[in-house]
PAZAKOL-400222 format. One line per 2 residues: their letters; for each residue x, y, z of N, C-alpha, C. Coordinates in nm, 2 decimals. Example, Ala and Ser with C-alpha at 12.3 -4.5 7.8 and 13.67 -1.06 7.14 Angstrom:
! PAZAKOL-400222
AS> 1.32,-0.57,0.78,1.23,-0.45,0.78,1.32,-0.33,0.78 | 1.28,-0.22,0.71,1.37,-0.11,0.71,1.29,0.00,0.79
This chain:
! PAZAKOL-400222
MN> -4.14,2.34,2.26,-4.00,2.30,2.22,-4.01,2.17,2.15 | -3.94,2.16,2.03,-3.94,2.04,1.96,-3.85,1.93,2.03
PP> -3.89,1.81,2.02,-3.81,1.70,2.08,-3.68,1.69,2.00 | -3.57,1.65,2.07,-3.44,1.63,1.99,-3.46,1.52,1.89
PE> -3.39,1.53,1.78,-3.40,1.42,1.68,-3.34,1.29,1.73 | -3.39,1.19,1.69,-3.34,1.06,1.73,-3.20,1.03,1.67
AL> -3.11,0.99,1.76,-2.98,0.95,1.71,-2.98,0.84,1.61 | -2.90,0.86,1.51,-2.90,0.76,1.39,-2.86,0.62,1.43
IH> -2.79,0.61,1.54,-2.75,0.47,1.58,-2.86,0.38,1.61 | -2.98,0.44,1.65,-3.09,0.36,1.68,-3.14,0.28,1.56
KL> -3.13,0.34,1.44,-3.17,0.27,1.32,-3.09,0.15,1.30 | -2.96,0.16,1.32,-2.87,0.05,1.31,-2.90,-0.06,1.41
LA> -2.92,-0.02,1.53,-2.95,-0.12,1.64,-3.08,-0.19,1.61 | -3.18,-0.12,1.55,-3.31,-0.19,1.52,-3.29,-0.29,1.41
TP> -3.20,-0.27,1.31,-3.17,-0.36,1.20,-3.02,-0.38,1.19 | -2.97,-0.47,1.28,-2.83,-0.48,1.30,-2.76,-0.53,1.17
LS> -2.64,-0.47,1.15,-2.54,-0.51,1.04,-2.41,-0.54,1.10 | -2.35,-0.65,1.07,-2.22,-0.68,1.12,-2.11,-0.60,1.04
GA> -1.99,-0.61,1.09,-1.88,-0.54,1.01,-1.87,-0.61,0.87 | -1.88,-0.74,0.87,-1.88,-0.81,0.74,-1.99,-0.77,0.65
DI> -2.11,-0.75,0.71,-2.23,-0.71,0.63,-2.20,-0.57,0.57 | -2.15,-0.48,0.65,-2.12,-0.34,0.60,-2.02,-0.34,0.49
EA> -1.92,-0.43,0.51,-1.81,-0.43,0.40,-1.88,-0.49,0.27 | -1.96,-0.59,0.28,-2.02,-0.65,0.16,-2.11,-0.54,0.09
RS> -2.19,-0.47,0.17,-2.27,-0.36,0.11,-2.18,-0.26,0.05 | -2.07,-0.22,0.11,-1.98,-0.12,0.06,-1.93,-0.17,-0.08
FA> -1.88,-0.29,-0.09,-1.83,-0.34,-0.21,-1.94,-0.35,-0.32 | -2.06,-0.38,-0.28,-2.17,-0.38,-0.37,-2.20,-0.24,-0.43
AI> -2.19,-0.15,-0.34,-2.21,-0.01,-0.38,-2.10,0.04,-0.48 | -1.98,0.00,-0.45,-1.87,0.03,-0.54,-1.89,-0.03,-0.68
EA> -1.92,-0.16,-0.68,-1.94,-0.23,-0.80,-2.06,-0.17,-0.88 | -2.16,-0.12,-0.82,-2.27,-0.06,-0.89,-2.24,0.07,-0.95
EL> -2.15,0.14,-0.88,-2.11,0.28,-0.93,-1.99,0.28,-1.02 | -1.91,0.18,-1.01,-1.78,0.19,-1.08,-1.76,0.06,-1.16
PA> -1.77,0.08,-1.29,-1.74,-0.04,-1.38,-1.60,-0.08,-1.37 | -1.57,-0.21,-1.39,-1.43,-0.26,-1.38,-1.37,-0.26,-1.52
AG> -1.42,-0.18,-1.61,-1.37,-0.19,-1.75,-1.22,-0.16,-1.76 | -1.15,-0.25,-1.84,-1.01,-0.23,-1.85,-0.92,-0.30,-1.75
LD> -0.98,-0.36,-1.64,-0.91,-0.42,-1.54,-0.93,-0.57,-1.54 | -0.83,-0.65,-1.51,-0.86,-0.79,-1.49,-0.90,-0.82,-1.35
AQ> -0.94,-0.94,-1.32,-1.00,-0.97,-1.19,-0.91,-0.93,-1.07 | -0.78,-0.96,-1.09,-0.69,-0.93,-0.98,-0.66,-0.78,-0.96
QW> -0.65,-0.71,-1.07,-0.64,-0.56,-1.06,-0.76,-0.50,-1.00 | -0.88,-0.55,-1.04,-1.00,-0.50,-0.98,-1.01,-0.52,-0.83
EV> -0.96,-0.63,-0.78,-0.95,-0.65,-0.64,-0.87,-0.54,-0.57 | -0.76,-0.51,-0.63,-0.68,-0.40,-0.57,-0.75,-0.27,-0.57
VR> -0.80,-0.23,-0.69,-0.86,-0.10,-0.71,-0.99,-0.09,-0.62 | -1.06,-0.20,-0.61,-1.19,-0.19,-0.53,-1.15,-0.17,-0.39
RL> -1.04,-0.22,-0.34,-1.01,-0.20,-0.20,-0.95,-0.06,-0.18 | -0.89,-0.01,-0.28,-0.84,0.13,-0.27,-0.96,0.23,-0.26
VH> -1.06,0.20,-0.34,-1.18,0.29,-0.34,-1.25,0.27,-0.21 | -1.26,0.15,-0.16,-1.33,0.12,-0.03,-1.26,0.20,0.08
TS> -1.12,0.20,0.08,-1.05,0.26,0.18,-1.06,0.41,0.18 | -1.07,0.47,0.06,-1.06,0.61,0.05,-1.20,0.68,0.03
GD> -1.30,0.60,0.00,-1.44,0.65,-0.03,-1.44,0.74,-0.16 | -1.34,0.72,-0.24,-1.31,0.81,-0.36,-1.32,0.73,-0.49
IP> -1.44,0.74,-0.55,-1.46,0.66,-0.68,-1.37,0.71,-0.79 | -1.35,0.84,-0.81,-1.26,0.88,-0.92,-1.11,0.84,-0.90
LA> -1.07,0.80,-0.78,-0.94,0.76,-0.76,-0.90,0.63,-0.85 | -1.01,0.55,-0.88,-0.98,0.43,-0.95,-0.92,0.46,-1.09
CQ> -0.94,0.57,-1.15,-0.89,0.60,-1.28,-0.74,0.64,-1.27 | -0.68,0.65,-1.16,-0.54,0.70,-1.14,-0.45,0.58,-1.09
VC> -0.51,0.46,-1.08,-0.43,0.35,-1.04,-0.36,0.28,-1.16 | -0.23,0.27,-1.16,-0.16,0.21,-1.27,-0.08,0.09,-1.22
FS> -0.08,-0.01,-1.31,-0.01,-0.14,-1.28,0.09,-0.17,-1.39 | 0.21,-0.21,-1.35,0.30,-0.26,-1.44,0.26,-0.40,-1.49
AR> 0.31,-0.45,-1.59,0.27,-0.57,-1.66,0.27,-0.69,-1.56 | 0.37,-0.70,-1.48,0.38,-0.82,-1.39,0.37,-0.79,-1.24
AI> 0.30,-0.68,-1.21,0.30,-0.63,-1.07,0.24,-0.73,-0.98 | 0.12,-0.78,-1.01,0.05,-0.86,-0.91,0.11,-1.00,-0.91
SS> 0.14,-1.06,-1.02,0.20,-1.20,-1.01,0.33,-1.20,-0.94 | 0.41,-1.09,-0.96,0.54,-1.08,-0.89,0.52,-1.07,-0.74
AV> 0.43,-0.98,-0.70,0.40,-0.96,-0.56,0.34,-1.09,-0.49 | 0.25,-1.15,-0.56,0.19,-1.27,-0.50,0.29,-1.38,-0.48
AA> 0.38,-1.41,-0.58,0.48,-1.51,-0.56,0.58,-1.47,-0.45 | 0.61,-1.34,-0.44,0.70,-1.30,-0.33,0.64,-1.32,-0.19
LR> 0.52,-1.28,-0.18,0.45,-1.29,-0.05,0.44,-1.44,-0.01 | 0.41,-1.53,-0.10,0.40,-1.67,-0.07,0.53,-1.73,-0.02
RG> 0.65,-1.67,-0.06,0.77,-1.72,-0.02,0.83,-1.64,0.11 | 0.75,-1.55,0.16,0.78,-1.48,0.28,0.88,-1.37,0.26
CS> 0.87,-1.30,0.15,0.96,-1.19,0.11,0.97,-1.08,0.22 | 1.08,-1.01,0.21,1.09,-0.89,0.30,0.98,-0.79,0.27
LY> 0.94,-0.72,0.37,0.84,-0.61,0.35,0.91,-0.48,0.41 | 0.90,-0.37,0.34,0.95,-0.24,0.38,0.84,-0.14,0.38
AD> 0.82,-0.07,0.49,0.72,0.04,0.50,0.79,0.17,0.52 | 0.75,0.27,0.45,0.81,0.40,0.46,0.76,0.48,0.58
SQ> 0.66,0.43,0.66,0.61,0.49,0.78,0.57,0.39,0.88 | 0.57,0.44,1.00,0.53,0.35,1.11,0.38,0.32,1.10
MI> 0.30,0.42,1.04,0.16,0.40,1.02,0.13,0.28,0.93 | 0.21,0.26,0.83,0.19,0.14,0.74,0.23,0.02,0.82
RA> 0.34,0.02,0.89,0.38,-0.09,0.97,0.28,-0.14,1.07 | 0.22,-0.04,1.13,0.12,-0.07,1.24,-0.01,-0.12,1.17
GL> -0.04,-0.07,1.05,-0.17,-0.10,0.99,-0.17,-0.24,0.92 | -0.06,-0.30,0.89,-0.06,-0.42,0.82,-0.11,-0.54,0.91
SV> -0.19,-0.62,0.85,-0.25,-0.74,0.93,-0.15,-0.85,0.94 | -0.09,-0.87,1.05,0.01,-0.98,1.07,-0.07,-1.11,1.06
PL> -0.18,-1.13,1.12,-0.25,-1.26,1.10,-0.28,-1.30,0.96 | -0.31,-1.20,0.87,-0.33,-1.22,0.73,-0.20,-1.27,0.67
LQ> -0.09,-1.19,0.70,0.04,-1.23,0.64,0.08,-1.37,0.69 | 0.05,-1.40,0.81,0.10,-1.53,0.86,0.02,-1.65,0.79
QL> -0.09,-1.62,0.73,-0.15,-1.72,0.65,-0.07,-1.76,0.53 | 0.01,-1.66,0.49,0.10,-1.69,0.37,0.23,-1.74,0.41
HS> 0.29,-1.70,0.52,0.42,-1.75,0.56,0.44,-1.72,0.71 | 0.48,-1.83,0.78,0.49,-1.82,0.92,0.59,-1.73,0.97
DY> 0.69,-1.69,0.89,0.79,-1.60,0.94,0.75,-1.45,0.95 | 0.63,-1.42,0.90,0.59,-1.28,0.91,0.55,-1.25,1.06
SR> 0.59,-1.13,1.10,0.56,-1.08,1.23,0.56,-0.92,1.22 | 0.51,-0.86,1.32,0.52,-0.71,1.32,0.67,-0.67,1.32
AS> 0.75,-0.74,1.39,0.90,-0.70,1.39,0.97,-0.73,1.26 | 0.91,-0.82,1.18,0.98,-0.85,1.05,0.95,-0.75,0.95
IA> 0.85,-0.66,0.97,0.82,-0.55,0.87,0.92,-0.44,0.89 | 1.01,-0.42,0.80,1.12,-0.32,0.82,1.06,-0.18,0.81
CH> 1.10,-0.09,0.90,1.07,0.05,0.89,1.17,0.12,0.99 | 1.26,0.20,0.93,1.37,0.26,1.00,1.35,0.41,1.03
VA> 1.24,0.46,0.99,1.22,0.61,0.99,1.24,0.67,1.14 | 1.21,0.59,1.24,1.22,0.63,1.38,1.35,0.59,1.44
DA> 1.44,0.53,1.37,1.57,0.48,1.43,1.65,0.60,1.47 | 1.72,0.59,1.58,1.81,0.70,1.63,1.92,0.74,1.53
DV> 1.98,0.64,1.47,2.09,0.67,1.38,2.04,0.74,1.25 | 1.92,0.70,1.21,1.86,0.76,1.10,1.83,0.91,1.13
AA> 1.77,0.94,1.25,1.74,1.07,1.29,1.86,1.16,1.30 | 1.97,1.10,1.35,2.10,1.17,1.36,2.15,1.21,1.22
QA> 2.15,1.12,1.13,2.20,1.15,0.99,2.11,1.26,0.92 | 1.98,1.25,0.95,1.90,1.35,0.89,1.93,1.49,0.94
RQ> 1.95,1.50,1.07,1.99,1.63,1.13,2.12,1.68,1.08 | 2.22,1.59,1.07,2.35,1.63,1.02,2.36,1.68,0.88
QG> 2.28,1.61,0.79,2.29,1.64,0.65,2.17,1.72,0.59 | 2.07,1.75,0.68,1.96,1.83,0.63,1.87,1.77,0.53
LP> 1.86,1.64,0.53,1.77,1.57,0.44,1.66,1.49,0.52 | 1.55,1.45,0.46,1.45,1.38,0.53,1.49,1.25,0.59
RS> 1.44,1.21,0.71,1.47,1.08,0.77,1.44,0.97,0.67 | 1.33,0.98,0.60,1.29,0.87,0.51,1.40,0.83,0.41
YF> 1.48,0.93,0.37,1.59,0.90,0.28,1.69,0.80,0.34 | 1.73,0.83,0.46,1.83,0.75,0.53,1.77,0.62,0.58
AL> 1.64,0.62,0.61,1.57,0.50,0.65,1.57,0.40,0.53 | 1.55,0.45,0.41,1.55,0.36,0.29,1.69,0.31,0.26
RK> 1.79,0.40,0.28,1.93,0.35,0.26,1.97,0.25,0.36 | 1.92,0.26,0.48,1.95,0.16,0.58,1.89,0.02,0.55
AA> 1.77,0.03,0.49,1.70,-0.10,0.45,1.75,-0.16,0.32 | 1.83,-0.09,0.24,1.86,-0.13,0.11,1.91,-0.27,0.09
PK> 1.99,-0.32,0.19,2.04,-0.46,0.17,1.93,-0.57,0.18 | 1.81,-0.53,0.23,1.70,-0.62,0.24,1.59,-0.61,0.13
LQ> 1.62,-0.52,0.04,1.51,-0.48,-0.06,1.51,-0.56,-0.19 | 1.61,-0.64,-0.21,1.61,-0.73,-0.33,1.50,-0.83,-0.31
GA> 1.41,-0.84,-0.41,1.30,-0.93,-0.40,1.19,-0.89,-0.30 | 1.20,-0.77,-0.24,1.10,-0.73,-0.14,0.98,-0.66,-0.20
VV> 0.88,-0.65,-0.12,0.76,-0.57,-0.15,0.78,-0.44,-0.07 | 0.79,-0.33,-0.14,0.83,-0.20,-0.08,0.71,-0.11,-0.08
LF> 0.67,-0.05,0.03,0.54,0.03,0.04,0.57,0.17,0.07 | 0.52,0.26,-0.01,0.54,0.40,0.01,0.40,0.47,0.01
GN> 0.37,0.53,0.13,0.25,0.61,0.14,0.28,0.75,0.18 | 0.40,0.78,0.21,0.43,0.92,0.27,0.56,0.98,0.21
AP> 0.65,0.91,0.17,0.79,0.96,0.16,0.84,0.96,0.01 | 0.81,1.07,-0.06,0.86,1.07,-0.20,1.01,1.07,-0.22
VA> 1.08,1.14,-0.12,1.23,1.14,-0.13,1.28,1.00,-0.12 | 1.23,0.92,-0.03,1.27,0.78,-0.02,1.24,0.70,-0.14
LL> 1.13,0.73,-0.21,1.10,0.67,-0.33,1.20,0.71,-0.44 | 1.24,0.83,-0.44,1.34,0.88,-0.54,1.47,0.80,-0.52
EL> 1.51,0.78,-0.39,1.63,0.70,-0.37,1.61,0.55,-0.41 | 1.50,0.49,-0.38,1.47,0.36,-0.43,1.48,0.35,-0.58
NR> 1.42,0.45,-0.65,1.43,0.46,-0.80,1.58,0.46,-0.84 | 1.66,0.53,-0.77,1.80,0.54,-0.81,1.87,0.40,-0.79
LI> 1.84,0.33,-0.68,1.90,0.20,-0.66,1.85,0.10,-0.77 | 1.73,0.12,-0.81,1.68,0.03,-0.92,1.76,0.07,-1.05
ME> 1.77,0.19,-1.08,1.82,0.24,-1.21,1.97,0.23,-1.22 | 2.04,0.25,-1.11,2.18,0.26,-1.11,2.26,0.14,-1.05
EG> 2.19,0.07,-0.96,2.26,-0.03,-0.89,2.20,-0.17,-0.91 | 2.10,-0.18,-1.00,2.04,-0.31,-1.03,1.95,-0.37,-0.93
LQ> 1.90,-0.29,-0.83,1.81,-0.35,-0.73,1.68,-0.39,-0.80 | 1.63,-0.51,-0.76,1.51,-0.56,-0.82,1.41,-0.60,-0.71
PA> 1.33,-0.50,-0.66,1.22,-0.54,-0.57,1.12,-0.63,-0.65 | 1.04,-0.71,-0.57,0.93,-0.78,-0.63,0.82,-0.69,-0.67
LV> 0.80,-0.59,-0.59,0.69,-0.49,-0.62,0.72,-0.36,-0.54 | 0.70,-0.25,-0.60,0.70,-0.12,-0.53,0.56,-0.06,-0.54
VG> 0.50,-0.04,-0.42,0.37,0.03,-0.41,0.40,0.18,-0.40 | 0.38,0.26,-0.50,0.42,0.40,-0.50,0.30,0.49,-0.48
MP> 0.27,0.52,-0.36,0.16,0.60,-0.32,0.19,0.71,-0.22 | 0.31,0.77,-0.23,0.33,0.89,-0.14,0.24,1.00,-0.17
VG> 0.20,1.08,-0.07,0.11,1.18,-0.08,0.17,1.32,-0.06 | 0.13,1.42,-0.13,0.18,1.55,-0.11,0.20,1.64,-0.23
FV> 0.29,1.74,-0.22,0.30,1.84,-0.32,0.44,1.86,-0.37 | 0.54,1.80,-0.30,0.68,1.82,-0.33,0.74,1.69,-0.36
HV> 0.80,1.67,-0.48,0.87,1.55,-0.53,0.77,1.43,-0.55 | 0.64,1.45,-0.53,0.55,1.34,-0.53,0.52,1.28,-0.67
EE> 0.48,1.37,-0.76,0.44,1.33,-0.89,0.56,1.28,-0.97 | 0.67,1.35,-0.96,0.79,1.30,-1.03,0.85,1.17,-0.98
SK> 0.84,1.15,-0.85,0.89,1.02,-0.79,0.80,0.91,-0.85 | 0.67,0.92,-0.86,0.59,0.82,-0.92,0.62,0.80,-1.06
EE> 0.63,0.91,-1.14,0.66,0.89,-1.28,0.79,0.83,-1.31 | 0.89,0.86,-1.23,1.02,0.79,-1.24,1.02,0.64,-1.21
LM> 0.94,0.61,-1.11,0.92,0.47,-1.07,0.86,0.39,-1.19 | 0.76,0.45,-1.25,0.69,0.38,-1.37,0.78,0.37,-1.49
AS> 0.89,0.45,-1.50,0.98,0.44,-1.60,1.11,0.36,-1.57 | 1.11,0.30,-1.45,1.23,0.24,-1.39,1.25,0.10,-1.44
GS> 1.14,0.03,-1.48,1.15,-0.11,-1.51,1.11,-0.20,-1.40 | 1.09,-0.15,-1.28,1.05,-0.23,-1.17,0.90,-0.26,-1.17
PY> 0.86,-0.37,-1.12,0.71,-0.40,-1.10,0.66,-0.29,-1.00 | 0.54,-0.23,-1.04,0.49,-0.13,-0.96,0.33,-0.13,-0.96
IV> 0.28,-0.08,-0.85,0.14,-0.03,-0.85,0.15,0.11,-0.80 | 0.10,0.21,-0.88,0.12,0.35,-0.85,-0.02,0.42,-0.86
LQ> -0.04,0.51,-0.76,-0.15,0.60,-0.77,-0.10,0.74,-0.82 | -0.13,0.77,-0.95,-0.08,0.89,-1.01,-0.13,1.01,-0.94
GR> -0.06,1.12,-0.96,-0.10,1.25,-0.90,-0.05,1.27,-0.76 | -0.11,1.36,-0.69,-0.07,1.40,-0.56,-0.13,1.32,-0.45
RG> -0.23,1.24,-0.48,-0.30,1.16,-0.37,-0.22,1.04,-0.34 | -0.24,0.99,-0.22,-0.17,0.87,-0.16,-0.20,0.86,-0.02
GS> -0.10,0.81,0.06,-0.11,0.80,0.20,-0.10,0.65,0.25 | -0.07,0.64,0.38,-0.04,0.51,0.44,-0.16,0.42,0.43
PL> -0.29,0.46,0.45,-0.40,0.37,0.44,-0.41,0.31,0.30 | -0.38,0.38,0.20,-0.39,0.32,0.07,-0.28,0.22,0.04
AV> -0.16,0.25,0.09,-0.05,0.15,0.07,-0.09,0.02,0.15 | -0.14,0.03,0.27,-0.19,-0.08,0.34,-0.30,-0.16,0.27
AV> -0.39,-0.09,0.21,-0.50,-0.15,0.14,-0.45,-0.23,0.02 | -0.35,-0.18,-0.05,-0.29,-0.26,-0.16,-0.23,-0.39,-0.11
LH> -0.15,-0.38,0.00,-0.08,-0.50,0.05,-0.19,-0.60,0.09 | -0.29,-0.56,0.16,-0.40,-0.65,0.20,-0.47,-0.72,0.08
AL> -0.49,-0.64,-0.02,-0.55,-0.70,-0.14,-0.46,-0.80,-0.20 | -0.33,-0.77,-0.21,-0.24,-0.87,-0.26,-0.23,-0.99,-0.18
AR> -0.23,-0.97,-0.05,-0.22,-1.09,0.04,-0.34,-1.18,0.03 | -0.46,-1.12,0.01,-0.58,-1.20,-0.01,-0.57,-1.28,-0.14
LA> -0.52,-1.21,-0.25,-0.50,-1.28,-0.38,-0.40,-1.39,-0.36 | -0.30,-1.38,-0.27,-0.20,-1.49,-0.25,-0.25,-1.60,-0.17
LP> -0.36,-1.59,-0.10,-0.41,-1.70,-0.02,-0.44,-1.83,-0.11 | -0.42,-1.95,-0.05,-0.44,-2.07,-0.13,-0.58,-2.08,-0.19
AA> -0.68,-2.03,-0.12,-0.82,-2.03,-0.17,-0.83,-1.95,-0.30 | -0.76,-1.83,-0.30,-0.77,-1.74,-0.41,-0.70,-1.81,-0.53
AG> -0.59,-1.88,-0.50,-0.52,-1.95,-0.61,-0.60,-2.05,-0.68 | -0.68,-2.12,-0.59,-0.77,-2.23,-0.65,-0.89,-2.17,-0.72
C-alpha cells in the first residue's frame, strides 16, 4: 500500500509566510500578470484590490471610473461622510479600524443598512417589491454626499439612480457592483449615465466582497500617508 501523500500545509510550515507576506506575493503576481495600462495610480490601487479579492484577472477590464470618482470619495471619507451598504454582508465586512483612521465618528453602527429592518420587511411584503428598494428609500435623507455601496441589490440601485436623476441627490460616490441576472446590467448602465461619481463593474458580476474591496482601497488612498 502506498503511503498517503503529505498534506500541503507542511510545506508552508517548513517555510512560513505571514498573512502580509502572502498578500505581498499575491499583489506581485497580479502586477506580473496584469499590466496597469490606461489606469492612473489611484485607479490601479482599486482595480488591483478587486482582482486580489476575486482571483479574476479578466475582471480588471470591466471596471469603470467616472472622472472624479476617487477624488470625490477620498474627500468625503476624510470628512466622515455617511456610508450606506445594500447588504449586511458589506456592513459586516468593512474595516471599522481602517475607517476610524480617517474619522473618529465611524463605527459599525454608523454604517447604514436597513435591509433587515422590520418596517422595511413589512413594506416589502405589502407591496410585493424587494426589501432593498424600501431600505434605500429609508436611507435617502442620509445619502447626500455619502458613499453608497451596492454589491447585491440592483433594484435599490435603480431607485438611487432615480433619486439622482429626478430629485437632485448627489452622493460623493456610488459603487455599483450588484451581481446577478435581473436588472443588473441596466442598473449599472443607468448609473454611468446619471452624472453621479461612480465606480462600476460592468456586466453581471459583482457581490459584497467586491464592494468592500473598493471601499477599503479608497480608505487606504485617503490615509494621510497616501496623501503625502
